[in-house]
PDB file of N, CA, C and O in Angstrom:
ATOM      1  N   MET A   1       8.700 -48.958 -10.044  1.00  0.00           N
ATOM      2  CA  MET A   1       7.839 -49.827  -9.440  1.00  0.00           C
ATOM      3  C   MET A   1       7.273 -50.933 -10.321  1.00  0.00           C
ATOM      4  O   MET A   1       7.011 -50.724 -11.506  1.00  0.00           O
ATOM      5  N   THR A   2       7.096 -52.044  -9.768  1.00  0.00           N
ATOM      6  CA  THR A   2       6.553 -53.162 -10.676  1.00  0.00           C
ATOM      7  C   THR A   2       5.057 -53.175 -10.375  1.00  0.00           C
ATOM      8  O   THR A   2       4.601 -52.718  -9.327  1.00  0.00           O
ATOM      9  N   ALA A   3       4.277 -53.745 -11.384  1.00  0.00           N
ATOM     10  CA  ALA A   3       2.927 -53.906 -11.365  1.00  0.00           C
ATOM     11  C   ALA A   3       2.615 -55.057 -10.333  1.00  0.00           C
ATOM     12  O   ALA A   3       3.334 -56.043 -10.172  1.00  0.00           O
ATOM     13  N   ILE A   4       1.521 -54.813  -9.702  1.00  0.00           N
ATOM     14  CA  ILE A   4       1.035 -55.782  -8.724  1.00  0.00           C
ATOM     15  C   ILE A   4       0.086 -56.879  -9.432  1.00  0.00           C
ATOM     16  O   ILE A   4      -0.991 -56.590  -9.954  1.00  0.00           O
ATOM     17  N   ASP A   5       0.579 -58.044  -9.383  1.00  0.00           N
ATOM     18  CA  ASP A   5      -0.345 -59.206 -10.064  1.00  0.00           C
ATOM     19  C   ASP A   5      -1.363 -59.690  -9.159  1.00  0.00           C
ATOM     20  O   ASP A   5      -1.130 -59.946  -7.978  1.00  0.00           O
ATOM     21  N   THR A   6      -2.588 -59.826  -9.761  1.00  0.00           N
ATOM     22  CA  THR A   6      -3.703 -60.337  -8.911  1.00  0.00           C
ATOM     23  C   THR A   6      -3.408 -61.724  -8.482  1.00  0.00           C
ATOM     24  O   THR A   6      -3.818 -62.073  -7.375  1.00  0.00           O
ATOM     25  N   ALA A   7      -2.738 -62.570  -9.231  1.00  0.00           N
ATOM     26  CA  ALA A   7      -2.410 -63.942  -8.841  1.00  0.00           C
ATOM     27  C   ALA A   7      -1.500 -63.907  -7.783  1.00  0.00           C
ATOM     28  O   ALA A   7      -1.604 -64.770  -6.911  1.00  0.00           O
ATOM     29  N   GLN A   8      -0.596 -63.030  -7.707  1.00  0.00           N
ATOM     30  CA  GLN A   8       0.345 -62.913  -6.495  1.00  0.00           C
ATOM     31  C   GLN A   8      -0.325 -62.609  -5.225  1.00  0.00           C
ATOM     32  O   GLN A   8      -0.016 -63.142  -4.159  1.00  0.00           O
ATOM     33  N   ILE A   9      -1.352 -61.638  -5.388  1.00  0.00           N
ATOM     34  CA  ILE A   9      -2.082 -61.255  -4.212  1.00  0.00           C
ATOM     35  C   ILE A   9      -2.955 -62.357  -3.698  1.00  0.00           C
ATOM     36  O   ILE A   9      -3.048 -62.546  -2.485  1.00  0.00           O
ATOM     37  N   GLN A  10      -3.591 -63.085  -4.557  1.00  0.00           N
ATOM     38  CA  GLN A  10      -4.479 -64.211  -4.093  1.00  0.00           C
ATOM     39  C   GLN A  10      -3.692 -65.288  -3.657  1.00  0.00           C
ATOM     40  O   GLN A  10      -4.328 -66.105  -2.992  1.00  0.00           O
ATOM     41  N   ALA A  11      -2.430 -65.556  -3.836  1.00  0.00           N
ATOM     42  CA  ALA A  11      -1.551 -66.590  -3.498  1.00  0.00           C
ATOM     43  C   ALA A  11      -0.887 -66.259  -2.005  1.00  0.00           C
ATOM     44  O   ALA A  11      -0.287 -67.121  -1.363  1.00  0.00           O
ATOM     45  N   MET A  12      -1.059 -65.026  -1.589  1.00  0.00           N
ATOM     46  CA  MET A  12      -0.546 -64.675  -0.347  1.00  0.00           C
ATOM     47  C   MET A  12      -1.222 -65.124   0.837  1.00  0.00           C
ATOM     48  O   MET A  12      -2.437 -64.970   0.960  1.00  0.00           O
ATOM     49  N   SER A  13      -0.456 -65.715   1.784  1.00  0.00           N
ATOM     50  CA  SER A  13      -1.018 -66.233   3.069  1.00  0.00           C
ATOM     51  C   SER A  13      -1.021 -65.347   4.167  1.00  0.00           C
ATOM     52  O   SER A  13      -0.411 -64.287   4.027  1.00  0.00           O
ATOM     53  N   ALA A  14      -1.574 -65.574   5.195  1.00  0.00           N
ATOM     54  CA  ALA A  14      -1.462 -64.722   6.407  1.00  0.00           C
ATOM     55  C   ALA A  14      -0.165 -64.508   6.906  1.00  0.00           C
ATOM     56  O   ALA A  14       0.092 -63.468   7.512  1.00  0.00           O
ATOM     57  N   GLN A  15       0.692 -65.394   6.715  1.00  0.00           N
ATOM     58  CA  GLN A  15       2.143 -65.218   7.258  1.00  0.00           C
ATOM     59  C   GLN A  15       2.727 -64.200   6.126  1.00  0.00           C
ATOM     60  O   GLN A  15       3.499 -63.331   6.532  1.00  0.00           O
ATOM     61  N   ASP A  16       2.461 -64.236   4.932  1.00  0.00           N
ATOM     62  CA  ASP A  16       3.078 -63.329   4.015  1.00  0.00           C
ATOM     63  C   ASP A  16       2.564 -61.861   4.408  1.00  0.00           C
ATOM     64  O   ASP A  16       3.308 -60.889   4.535  1.00  0.00           O
ATOM     65  N   VAL A  17       1.250 -61.857   4.570  1.00  0.00           N
ATOM     66  CA  VAL A  17       0.794 -60.505   4.954  1.00  0.00           C
ATOM     67  C   VAL A  17       1.394 -59.870   6.322  1.00  0.00           C
ATOM     68  O   VAL A  17       1.649 -58.676   6.481  1.00  0.00           O
ATOM     69  N   ARG A  18       1.558 -60.837   7.221  1.00  0.00           N
ATOM     70  CA  ARG A  18       2.185 -60.468   8.436  1.00  0.00           C
ATOM     71  C   ARG A  18       3.617 -59.964   8.363  1.00  0.00           C
ATOM     72  O   ARG A  18       4.052 -59.039   9.049  1.00  0.00           O
ATOM     73  N   ALA A  19       4.380 -60.732   7.372  1.00  0.00           N
ATOM     74  CA  ALA A  19       5.669 -60.227   7.067  1.00  0.00           C
ATOM     75  C   ALA A  19       5.838 -58.869   6.416  1.00  0.00           C
ATOM     76  O   ALA A  19       6.742 -58.098   6.735  1.00  0.00           O
ATOM     77  N   LEU A  20       4.896 -58.604   5.458  1.00  0.00           N
ATOM     78  CA  LEU A  20       4.736 -57.368   4.802  1.00  0.00           C
ATOM     79  C   LEU A  20       4.466 -56.313   5.757  1.00  0.00           C
ATOM     80  O   LEU A  20       5.134 -55.279   5.720  1.00  0.00           O
ATOM     81  N   ALA A  21       3.440 -56.503   6.707  1.00  0.00           N
ATOM     82  CA  ALA A  21       3.109 -55.556   7.745  1.00  0.00           C
ATOM     83  C   ALA A  21       4.340 -55.275   8.620  1.00  0.00           C
ATOM     84  O   ALA A  21       4.659 -54.122   8.910  1.00  0.00           O
ATOM     85  N   ASP A  22       5.041 -56.380   9.043  1.00  0.00           N
ATOM     86  CA  ASP A  22       6.232 -56.135   9.873  1.00  0.00           C
ATOM     87  C   ASP A  22       7.136 -55.252   9.276  1.00  0.00           C
ATOM     88  O   ASP A  22       7.658 -54.369   9.957  1.00  0.00           O
ATOM     89  N   ARG A  23       7.425 -55.403   7.895  1.00  0.00           N
ATOM     90  CA  ARG A  23       8.394 -54.529   7.125  1.00  0.00           C
ATOM     91  C   ARG A  23       7.814 -53.027   7.200  1.00  0.00           C
ATOM     92  O   ARG A  23       8.585 -52.105   7.467  1.00  0.00           O
ATOM     93  N   LEU A  24       6.544 -52.808   6.978  1.00  0.00           N
ATOM     94  CA  LEU A  24       6.039 -51.559   6.938  1.00  0.00           C
ATOM     95  C   LEU A  24       6.087 -50.949   8.341  1.00  0.00           C
ATOM     96  O   LEU A  24       6.296 -49.739   8.436  1.00  0.00           O
ATOM     97  N   GLU A  25       5.911 -51.680   9.417  1.00  0.00           N
ATOM     98  CA  GLU A  25       5.987 -51.194  10.741  1.00  0.00           C
ATOM     99  C   GLU A  25       7.467 -50.838  11.092  1.00  0.00           C
ATOM    100  O   GLU A  25       7.741 -49.846  11.767  1.00  0.00           O
ATOM    101  N   ALA A  26       8.284 -51.585  10.664  1.00  0.00           N
ATOM    102  CA  ALA A  26       9.766 -51.295  10.972  1.00  0.00           C
ATOM    103  C   ALA A  26      10.171 -50.127  10.169  1.00  0.00           C
ATOM    104  O   ALA A  26      11.034 -49.389  10.646  1.00  0.00           O
ATOM    105  N   ASP A  27       9.645 -49.848   8.968  1.00  0.00           N
ATOM    106  CA  ASP A  27      10.039 -48.788   8.206  1.00  0.00           C
ATOM    107  C   ASP A  27      11.578 -48.510   7.981  1.00  0.00           C
ATOM    108  O   ASP A  27      12.030 -47.370   8.077  1.00  0.00           O
ATOM    109  N   GLU A  28      12.336 -49.572   7.686  1.00  0.00           N
ATOM    110  CA  GLU A  28      13.633 -49.446   7.396  1.00  0.00           C
ATOM    111  C   GLU A  28      14.061 -49.725   6.082  1.00  0.00           C
ATOM    112  O   GLU A  28      14.964 -50.539   5.891  1.00  0.00           O
ATOM    113  N   TYR A  29      13.442 -49.066   5.057  1.00  0.00           N
ATOM    114  CA  TYR A  29      13.646 -49.201   3.664  1.00  0.00           C
ATOM    115  C   TYR A  29      14.864 -48.448   3.148  1.00  0.00           C
ATOM    116  O   TYR A  29      15.211 -47.379   3.649  1.00  0.00           O
ATOM    117  N   PRO A  30      15.468 -48.991   2.196  1.00  0.00           N
ATOM    118  CA  PRO A  30      16.539 -48.266   1.649  1.00  0.00           C
ATOM    119  C   PRO A  30      16.136 -46.926   0.920  1.00  0.00           C
ATOM    120  O   PRO A  30      16.929 -45.987   0.851  1.00  0.00           O
ATOM    121  N   THR A  31      14.940 -46.881   0.409  1.00  0.00           N
ATOM    122  CA  THR A  31      14.401 -45.765  -0.292  1.00  0.00           C
ATOM    123  C   THR A  31      12.941 -45.615   0.109  1.00  0.00           C
ATOM    124  O   THR A  31      12.278 -46.605   0.416  1.00  0.00           O
ATOM    125  N   PRO A  32      12.419 -44.352   0.109  1.00  0.00           N
ATOM    126  CA  PRO A  32      10.977 -44.163   0.276  1.00  0.00           C
ATOM    127  C   PRO A  32      10.120 -45.014  -0.674  1.00  0.00           C
ATOM    128  O   PRO A  32       9.037 -45.489  -0.330  1.00  0.00           O
ATOM    129  N   PHE A  33      10.667 -45.180  -1.888  1.00  0.00           N
ATOM    130  CA  PHE A  33       9.787 -45.794  -2.941  1.00  0.00           C
ATOM    131  C   PHE A  33       9.647 -47.389  -2.641  1.00  0.00           C
ATOM    132  O   PHE A  33       8.673 -48.023  -3.047  1.00  0.00           O
ATOM    133  N   ALA A  34      10.727 -47.995  -1.880  1.00  0.00           N
ATOM    134  CA  ALA A  34      10.573 -49.450  -1.498  1.00  0.00           C
ATOM    135  C   ALA A  34       9.392 -49.463  -0.475  1.00  0.00           C
ATOM    136  O   ALA A  34       8.503 -50.305  -0.606  1.00  0.00           O
ATOM    137  N   GLY A  35       9.362 -48.591   0.497  1.00  0.00           N
ATOM    138  CA  GLY A  35       8.149 -48.648   1.381  1.00  0.00           C
ATOM    139  C   GLY A  35       6.916 -48.382   0.687  1.00  0.00           C
ATOM    140  O   GLY A  35       5.896 -48.997   0.995  1.00  0.00           O
ATOM    141  N   LEU A  36       6.928 -47.486  -0.253  1.00  0.00           N
ATOM    142  CA  LEU A  36       5.703 -47.105  -0.928  1.00  0.00           C
ATOM    143  C   LEU A  36       5.201 -48.471  -1.785  1.00  0.00           C
ATOM    144  O   LEU A  36       4.014 -48.780  -1.887  1.00  0.00           O
ATOM    145  N   GLN A  37       6.162 -49.127  -2.300  1.00  0.00           N
ATOM    146  CA  GLN A  37       5.657 -50.332  -2.892  1.00  0.00           C
ATOM    147  C   GLN A  37       5.045 -51.435  -2.013  1.00  0.00           C
ATOM    148  O   GLN A  37       4.056 -52.077  -2.365  1.00  0.00           O
ATOM    149  N   ASP A  38       5.669 -51.612  -0.889  1.00  0.00           N
ATOM    150  CA  ASP A  38       4.885 -52.464   0.062  1.00  0.00           C
ATOM    151  C   ASP A  38       3.649 -51.865   0.479  1.00  0.00           C
ATOM    152  O   ASP A  38       2.685 -52.613   0.640  1.00  0.00           O
ATOM    153  N   TRP A  39       3.523 -50.590   0.687  1.00  0.00           N
ATOM    154  CA  TRP A  39       2.216 -50.024   1.064  1.00  0.00           C
ATOM    155  C   TRP A  39       1.151 -50.203   0.020  1.00  0.00           C
ATOM    156  O   TRP A  39      -0.012 -50.409   0.367  1.00  0.00           O
ATOM    157  N   HIS A  40       1.524 -50.130  -1.336  1.00  0.00           N
ATOM    158  CA  HIS A  40       0.533 -50.386  -2.366  1.00  0.00           C
ATOM    159  C   HIS A  40       0.227 -51.840  -2.475  1.00  0.00           C
ATOM    160  O   HIS A  40      -0.903 -52.196  -2.809  1.00  0.00           O
ATOM    161  N   LEU A  41       1.127 -52.662  -2.224  1.00  0.00           N
ATOM    162  CA  LEU A  41       0.752 -54.157  -2.130  1.00  0.00           C
ATOM    163  C   LEU A  41      -0.065 -54.464  -1.068  1.00  0.00           C
ATOM    164  O   LEU A  41      -0.946 -55.303  -1.256  1.00  0.00           O
ATOM    165  N   LEU A  42       0.065 -53.908   0.096  1.00  0.00           N
ATOM    166  CA  LEU A  42      -0.851 -54.189   1.292  1.00  0.00           C
ATOM    167  C   LEU A  42      -2.231 -53.557   0.902  1.00  0.00           C
ATOM    168  O   LEU A  42      -3.245 -54.215   1.134  1.00  0.00           O
ATOM    169  N   ARG A  43      -2.320 -52.433   0.378  1.00  0.00           N
ATOM    170  CA  ARG A  43      -3.505 -51.813  -0.170  1.00  0.00           C
ATOM    171  C   ARG A  43      -4.143 -52.696  -1.157  1.00  0.00           C
ATOM    172  O   ARG A  43      -5.369 -52.790  -1.092  1.00  0.00           O
ATOM    173  N   ALA A  44      -3.560 -53.308  -1.992  1.00  0.00           N
ATOM    174  CA  ALA A  44      -4.117 -54.189  -3.072  1.00  0.00           C
ATOM    175  C   ALA A  44      -4.732 -55.472  -2.504  1.00  0.00           C
ATOM    176  O   ALA A  44      -5.762 -55.991  -2.934  1.00  0.00           O
ATOM    177  N   ILE A  45      -3.932 -55.956  -1.417  1.00  0.00           N
ATOM    178  CA  ILE A  45      -4.422 -57.182  -0.749  1.00  0.00           C
ATOM    179  C   ILE A  45      -5.647 -56.793  -0.126  1.00  0.00           C
ATOM    180  O   ILE A  45      -6.569 -57.604  -0.218  1.00  0.00           O
ATOM    181  N   ALA A  46      -5.880 -55.599   0.561  1.00  0.00           N
ATOM    182  CA  ALA A  46      -7.048 -55.223   1.279  1.00  0.00           C
ATOM    183  C   ALA A  46      -8.280 -55.280   0.457  1.00  0.00           C
ATOM    184  O   ALA A  46      -9.374 -55.571   0.942  1.00  0.00           O
ATOM    185  N   TYR A  47      -8.084 -54.987  -0.837  1.00  0.00           N
ATOM    186  CA  TYR A  47      -9.214 -55.092  -1.835  1.00  0.00           C
ATOM    187  C   TYR A  47      -9.515 -56.346  -2.199  1.00  0.00           C
ATOM    188  O   TYR A  47     -10.698 -56.593  -2.430  1.00  0.00           O
ATOM    189  N   GLU A  48      -8.557 -57.358  -2.324  1.00  0.00           N
ATOM    190  CA  GLU A  48      -8.858 -58.572  -2.802  1.00  0.00           C
ATOM    191  C   GLU A  48      -9.130 -59.566  -1.620  1.00  0.00           C
ATOM    192  O   GLU A  48      -9.950 -60.472  -1.769  1.00  0.00           O
ATOM    193  N   ASN A  49      -8.460 -59.401  -0.474  1.00  0.00           N
ATOM    194  CA  ASN A  49      -8.676 -60.331   0.667  1.00  0.00           C
ATOM    195  C   ASN A  49      -8.737 -59.499   1.939  1.00  0.00           C
ATOM    196  O   ASN A  49      -7.795 -59.591   2.725  1.00  0.00           O
ATOM    197  N   PRO A  50      -9.729 -58.720   2.204  1.00  0.00           N
ATOM    198  CA  PRO A  50      -9.764 -57.718   3.326  1.00  0.00           C
ATOM    199  C   PRO A  50      -9.604 -58.392   4.723  1.00  0.00           C
ATOM    200  O   PRO A  50      -9.168 -57.773   5.694  1.00  0.00           O
ATOM    201  N   GLU A  51      -9.980 -59.686   4.761  1.00  0.00           N
ATOM    202  CA  GLU A  51      -9.839 -60.359   5.996  1.00  0.00           C
ATOM    203  C   GLU A  51      -8.258 -60.602   6.452  1.00  0.00           C
ATOM    204  O   GLU A  51      -7.880 -60.658   7.622  1.00  0.00           O
ATOM    205  N   LEU A  52      -7.461 -60.727   5.335  1.00  0.00           N
ATOM    206  CA  LEU A  52      -6.060 -60.929   5.780  1.00  0.00           C
ATOM    207  C   LEU A  52      -5.425 -59.462   6.218  1.00  0.00           C
ATOM    208  O   LEU A  52      -4.413 -59.432   6.918  1.00  0.00           O
ATOM    209  N   VAL A  53      -5.941 -58.493   5.860  1.00  0.00           N
ATOM    210  CA  VAL A  53      -5.358 -57.124   6.190  1.00  0.00           C
ATOM    211  C   VAL A  53      -5.918 -56.467   7.338  1.00  0.00           C
ATOM    212  O   VAL A  53      -5.413 -55.477   7.867  1.00  0.00           O
ATOM    213  N   GLU A  54      -7.170 -57.147   7.784  1.00  0.00           N
ATOM    214  CA  GLU A  54      -7.874 -56.448   9.013  1.00  0.00           C
ATOM    215  C   GLU A  54      -6.991 -56.101  10.176  1.00  0.00           C
ATOM    216  O   GLU A  54      -7.168 -55.024  10.744  1.00  0.00           O
ATOM    217  N   PRO A  55      -6.012 -56.965  10.594  1.00  0.00           N
ATOM    218  CA  PRO A  55      -5.257 -56.509  11.706  1.00  0.00           C
ATOM    219  C   PRO A  55      -4.299 -55.427  11.527  1.00  0.00           C
ATOM    220  O   PRO A  55      -3.784 -54.854  12.488  1.00  0.00           O
ATOM    221  N   TYR A  56      -4.022 -55.103  10.159  1.00  0.00           N
ATOM    222  CA  TYR A  56      -3.051 -54.016   9.797  1.00  0.00           C
ATOM    223  C   TYR A  56      -3.646 -52.918   9.130  1.00  0.00           C
ATOM    224  O   TYR A  56      -2.946 -52.202   8.415  1.00  0.00           O
ATOM    225  N   LEU A  57      -4.869 -52.699   9.280  1.00  0.00           N
ATOM    226  CA  LEU A  57      -5.559 -51.532   8.720  1.00  0.00           C
ATOM    227  C   LEU A  57      -4.830 -50.135   9.187  1.00  0.00           C
ATOM    228  O   LEU A  57      -4.705 -49.229   8.363  1.00  0.00           O
ATOM    229  N   HIS A  58      -4.435 -50.012  10.303  1.00  0.00           N
ATOM    230  CA  HIS A  58      -3.851 -48.788  10.737  1.00  0.00           C
ATOM    231  C   HIS A  58      -2.739 -48.502   9.852  1.00  0.00           C
ATOM    232  O   HIS A  58      -2.435 -47.312   9.782  1.00  0.00           O
ATOM    233  N   LEU A  59      -2.047 -49.340   9.145  1.00  0.00           N
ATOM    234  CA  LEU A  59      -0.899 -49.116   8.193  1.00  0.00           C
ATOM    235  C   LEU A  59      -1.360 -48.414   7.018  1.00  0.00           C
ATOM    236  O   LEU A  59      -0.553 -47.747   6.369  1.00  0.00           O
ATOM    237  N   LEU A  60      -2.702 -48.500   6.639  1.00  0.00           N
ATOM    238  CA  LEU A  60      -3.156 -47.969   5.479  1.00  0.00           C
ATOM    239  C   LEU A  60      -3.954 -46.674   5.770  1.00  0.00           C
ATOM    240  O   LEU A  60      -4.358 -45.992   4.828  1.00  0.00           O
ATOM    241  N   GLU A  61      -4.182 -46.333   7.004  1.00  0.00           N
ATOM    242  CA  GLU A  61      -4.955 -45.202   7.193  1.00  0.00           C
ATOM    243  C   GLU A  61      -3.978 -43.927   7.120  1.00  0.00           C
ATOM    244  O   GLU A  61      -2.805 -44.008   7.484  1.00  0.00           O
ATOM    245  N   PHE A  62      -4.478 -42.894   6.685  1.00  0.00           N
ATOM    246  CA  PHE A  62      -3.662 -41.669   6.642  1.00  0.00           C
ATOM    247  C   PHE A  62      -4.001 -40.776   7.816  1.00  0.00           C
ATOM    248  O   PHE A  62      -5.164 -40.544   8.145  1.00  0.00           O
ATOM    249  N   GLU A  63      -2.895 -40.263   8.461  1.00  0.00           N
ATOM    250  CA  GLU A  63      -3.035 -39.335   9.561  1.00  0.00           C
ATOM    251  C   GLU A  63      -3.269 -37.908   9.034  1.00  0.00           C
ATOM    252  O   GLU A  63      -2.732 -37.493   8.008  1.00  0.00           O
ATOM    253  N   ASP A  64      -4.023 -37.256   9.727  1.00  0.00           N
ATOM    254  CA  ASP A  64      -4.207 -35.805   9.555  1.00  0.00           C
ATOM    255  C   ASP A  64      -2.839 -35.196   9.694  1.00  0.00           C
ATOM    256  O   ASP A  64      -2.019 -35.568  10.534  1.00  0.00           O
ATOM    257  N   CYS A  65      -2.628 -34.159   8.748  1.00  0.00           N
ATOM    258  CA  CYS A  65      -1.430 -33.347   9.009  1.00  0.00           C
ATOM    259  C   CYS A  65      -1.737 -31.994   8.679  1.00  0.00           C
ATOM    260  O   CYS A  65      -2.602 -31.735   7.843  1.00  0.00           O
ATOM    261  N   ASP A  66      -1.083 -31.103   9.284  1.00  0.00           N
ATOM    262  CA  ASP A  66      -1.233 -29.715   9.132  1.00  0.00           C
ATOM    263  C   ASP A  66       0.008 -29.150   8.374  1.00  0.00           C
ATOM    264  O   ASP A  66       1.151 -29.066   8.825  1.00  0.00           O
ATOM    265  N   GLU A  67      -0.447 -28.764   7.089  1.00  0.00           N
ATOM    266  CA  GLU A  67       0.470 -28.282   6.154  1.00  0.00           C
ATOM    267  C   GLU A  67       0.828 -26.801   6.275  1.00  0.00           C
ATOM    268  O   GLU A  67       1.577 -26.299   5.437  1.00  0.00           O
ATOM    269  N   SER A  68       0.379 -26.158   7.173  1.00  0.00           N
ATOM    270  CA  SER A  68       0.621 -24.675   7.414  1.00  0.00           C
ATOM    271  C   SER A  68       1.772 -24.391   8.178  1.00  0.00           C
ATOM    272  O   SER A  68       2.069 -23.225   8.437  1.00  0.00           O
TER     273      SER A  68
END
């Protein structure tokens, strides 16, 4: 996984975030790690520019799961 650059995050537009969210929604990644990388990027954007991620917060929330 590559490091997330703060300048990259600050340069992202609403359209970039929408495309990222669309990829996460589709969940058609070649490996789980590719999806996880996008998830971490969306999470980082939420810290830097929360207004851009607000419509996609559901993608960052964890669902309760029963591990029993």
